[in-house]
N, C-alpha and C positions, 0 to 999 in steps of 0.2 A: 534393777539393781542387782539381782539377786545373781545373776546367769554372772551380770560383768569379775560380781566379787568372787563367786567362784572358781570361775575361770584364774583372776589375779589370786589366790591363794595356791594354785596350782603350781604358779610359777613363785612368787614371795610370797612372805608373810608380814603384812600390814597389821601394826598395830590399831587404835581406836582411830588413833591422834594423828594418824597417817591416814587413815579410811574420812575421818573427817576435812581436813586440808586435803582429798584426791574426791573429795561429791561436792565441795564444793568450785573446781573443776574444772567439772563434767555435767555437760549439756546433754538428754534426752530427744530427740530428735526424731516422730515418726513421718514414713512419706510413702506415700499414693504409688502402684505402676504407673513408670511412664517419668516421676520423677526425676531431672538429676539430682546431685549430690552436688558436683563437681565440672563445669568444661571449658574447652577449649579456652585458652587464655585467660586462665584463673590461677591464681595461686594459692595450688594445695596447702594451708596451715594447720592442718588436722589432724591426728589419728580415731581412728572411727573401730569399734566393736561391734559387729553384729547382731540384736538382738535376736530380733525377726525377720524374716523376708530371704526375699535372694537382691543379690547386689550385682553389677557387671563394672569390668573397668576394659571402656574402647577408646581404638581411635578412630576419626575418616582419613580414607585413604582412595581418592580420585572414587570420589561419592560410592562409596562400601567400607564396610562396617570395619572392621581388624577385632576382634573380642582377646582377650591377654590375657582376663584371670574374673571369673564367679566367687564371689565371695555370700558363704550361709552361716546361719546363725553359730555362734563363737571363733566365729574369726576377726582375727584385726584388720582394716584394708587403709591406705591413703595414697595418693599417689608420692613415693617415698619419695623421690627425684626434686621434684616443686617441693615436698617439704623443707627436703635440707638443705637444699639451694636457695631457697626462696623468689625462685621464678615461673616466670608462667607453663603451665601444663599444656602438653601435646590434648590429652586423654580428658572423656565426661565419664564421669561415676554417672550409673546410671539405678534405682529401682526397676528390678524388674515385675517383682509384687508389692501387696504392702509391706513394709517394715520398718521397726525399731532401731534405731543407735542409739549407743553411748556417743558422743564425741568428746576430746577436746586439743584447744589447743597450741598448737607452736610455742605461744609464750608463756601458757601458762604451765604447762611441760618442762620447762627451762627453769621455773621457776620452782619447780617442782623437785628437781638434779638438787638445786643449788640445800634443797633446806633435809636433805635423808637419802645414804642411801641406798635404802631402799627403792627408793622410786630412779634415782640411777639403775639401778639393777634390773625394776622391771623394765624399764625403757630401752638397755642391752638386745637385753630374750626379745621386745617387742621387734627391735630393728632386726632383730637376727633373726626370729623365722622369717619377716619380708624378702631380708635380703635372699634368705636358702629356698624361700619359695619362688623370687624371680628365675635364681641362679640355675637353681634346677631346670625350672621351663626352658633357658636358655640351651643348656646343656642337652636337652631333650632333641630340641628342634637342632642342633650340632652338629646330633650324635644317630636319630631315632630316623628309622622310616614311617611315614603313613599313620600305616600299618599299627608300627609296634607302638607311636603315640596313641594309638585309637587302642592301642589291646591297655596300656598304663591304665590311660582312663575306666576300663573298665574295672581294674584293679581297686585303684585310689581314691579315684571318685566318682562310683556308679549314678550316685543322688543328679550330679552333671544330666547326667544321663533321662535321666527321668522327669527334671524339674525344665530344661530347657531344650527351647525347639530346635532340630537339626542344623536349621541352615548355623545357627549360629556353633553348633558344634560344631560343624563344621569351620569356620572362624580359628575359633580355639586351636581348632586343628591345626588350622595354616591350610586348607585343603579345600576343591568347591565341595556342593550342598552334594554333585554326581559323583565325585572319587567318594566320599563317603559315605553314601549307598552301597556302590563296588567293594569296597570294603567288608561292610556290613553282611552282604550277600558270600562275600567270600567266608565269614567266621563261623 
C-alpha cells in the first residue's frame, strides 16, 4: 500500500479520513505468471494499480494474439471501455510474471466520488491518464511507420524490450516477428 499511497499523493493530497475510506474499498490481489485477471466476455468492474509484476492487455483475432498494452509497477490499468459502459470486454488481462495489484471496484469508486472532491479529482486524473495512453497509441498507429513505433518504444519504454518476448513486442507494434527482426537489424 505504501507505493500506492506515494503515487496517489503525487496526484492529490488525501487527509487521514479519506485514506481510511479508500483503504476500506481497495483490495490487494496477488497473481502467478499466466493468471488471467480479466477474460473476454466478462465485465471489467475495476481499476487496478500495479504494485509488482508485469501485466498485458490483449485480444485474440483468428487465433492470433494482438497485444494492446503492457503495465508495469506504478501503472494504473483497466479495460476502461468495459469499466465505463458496464459491457462485456473483448480483451484479456494476464499476469506475465508473478505480481501484486491493488484493485478498486466501480461501485466503491462511485461511492468515493460522492464523498469527496479529492476522490473526484483522483478519478478524473487517473481516467485522463488511461485515455491519453490509448490516444497516444492510436495516434502512433495512424501516423507512424513500424520503424518509428519501434524507435519510440526504445526511447519511451525500454523496459518493455527487456521484459517482454520479441513476438509480443512485434504484436504490440502491429507487425510480424520477422518484420521486427528486420527493423532491429537496420538500426
